[in-house]
N, C-alpha and C positions, 0 to 999 in steps of 0.2 A: 174236718182237717183244714188247717190254715194253709193258704197258698202264699208262698214267698212272693215279694214284689218282683224279683228278677230270678230266673232259674240259674242255678250254678252250672257252669260248663264242666265237661269231663276233665279229670285231673291231667290228662295228656293233651289238652286242647292247644296249649302253647308250650313249646319245648323250653323256652327260657324260664317261664313261670314254674313249670314242672321241676326243672333242675334246682331252682332256688327254694321251692316249696318242700324239698326233701328235709329242710331244717325242721319242719313241723313233725316229721316222723320221730325225731328225737324228743321234742318238747311235749308232744301230745300223743304220739303213736298213730297219727293220721293227719291228712291235709284238711284244714278247716273249710267248711262250705263257704265261709265268708271270703276266703281267698279265691275259691272257685267262682264266686260271683264277681269279685273285683276283676278277674281276668277277662271280662267282656271288654275291658280296656287294659291290655297287658301292662302298659307303663304304670298304671296305678298299682296293680298287683305287685310288680317287681319293686317299685319304690317302697311300698308298704312292707314287703318282706325284708328289704335292706334296713329300713328303719327299725323294724321289730328286732332283727338280729343285733343291731347296734345298741338299742335300748336295753335289751335283756341280757347282753353279755355280762358275765361275772367279772367285775373289776376288783373285787376284794370283799370289803365288809358288807356292802349291800348285796347279800348272797342271792343266788338264783332262787332259792326257796322264798326268801323275804320278798323279792320282786314279785313273785306270783301271789303272795299273800296281800301285798299292796294292790295288785291288780284286782284281786277278789274284793277287797274292801271298797275300792273305788267303783267297781262294777255293781256291787250291792247298793252303794249309796245312790247310784243313778238308776237302779232297778233293772239292769240288763241280765236276764236269766241265762241267756246264751253264754255271755262272758263269765258269769259266776261259775257255771259248770266247767268251763275251760280252765279258769285260773285255779280252782280248787283241785282239779285233776292234775294240772301241771305242778302245783305246789307239792302235792304228794309225790309225783314222779321225781321231783328235784330234792326230795329228802326233808321236807318240813316235818317237824316233830309231831307225833300223833296228838300230843296235848295242845299244840298250837292249832292243828286242824279242828280238834274238838271244841276248842274254846276261843275261836277267832273273834267272836263278838264280845268277849270279856277281856280283850287285849289290854284295857286300861287298868285292870286289877289282877288278872290271873298271873300267877308266878311263872308260867311258861314263857312270858314275854319280858324282855329286858326294857329298861327305861328308854334306850335308844330305839328299840322296835316300837314301843308305845308312841314315841314322838313321831316316828315315820307314819304309823297307821292313823294317828289323829290328824296329821297333815293330809293324808290321803282322803279322809272323810271331808275335811274342810275344803280342800282343793277341788273336790268333785261336786260340791254343792253349786246350785244355780239359784241366786247369784253366789259368786265365790265367797267363801267364809274364812279364808286364811287371815288370821289376825296377827298383830304384832306378837302376842303371847305365844301363838302356835309357831311362828317363825323363830322366836327366841328359844323355845324348847328344842326345835329342830337343830339350830346352830350350836346348842350345848353338846350335842351328841354326834353330829355329822359334819364333815368338811364341806366346802362349797362344791367340790366335784361330786361328792356323794349326794348332796341335795339335788344337783342336776340329774343324777341317775334316778333318784326317787321321783322327781317331778316328770322325768322322761317317761317312766312307767305309767304314772297317773294320766299324762297327756295322751300316750299311746292308747290307753283304754278309753279315754274320752272319745277318741276317733272310733274305736271298735264298738263301744256302747251305742253310739249314734248309728253306725253302719248296720249293726245286727238287729237292733230294735226296730229301725225303720224298714229294713229289708224283710224282717220276719224270718231270718235265716234258720233253716232246719238244723236242729242239733244232731250231731253224729252219735252213733250208738255208744261209743266209748265215753263221750262227754255226758250223755244221759246217765250212764252207769255211775260215773264219778259224782254227778250231781245228786243222784238218789242215795248213794252211799254216804256222802259227807254233809249234804245240805237238806235232804227231805225233812228231817226232824225239825228244821228251822223254817218250815213253810215254803221251801223252794219247790217249784214244779217247772217242767219245760214250757208251760204256757203256750204262747203262739209259736214257739220254736219246735213244736212236736209235729 
């Protein structure tokens, strides 16, 4: 069994973090171990939760489900199995269509995805690459379908998961039971496993 770099603290270790972390009971059904690790420095945990809430708020056309699918695509591109399980579980909880969950990696051709969604997901792959692969053509496709405010929302999701991907892969954060179940249900057929997060 893998040992995480830092041990998560108990969910009630810091009252302010615990109060803010109630947000995750809605999004995931549990408080993520990543947040419980961050609370070794409560200011980091509270700032992260506030950023997460701001980024993931549904402002309209960039729906809650699409934001989670963008997070999944971004996390897959960087290889973070922890965040892949969280985002696919949250996408399901926020009403992503089954066809989209089943065919997420065929987003560029599958009829379950609109042209606007394809542009957002292609942007997520390019923006998550190191070095960055966002080209003029990708930006142009994005601007055809999304307003500047919506592009800020989309990149906010990608950037949020850039932080989380690095945090959880470096920490070797343990996956919670609910996230393991979501990963096995939706992703195991595509080669996903908990890896070092088990």
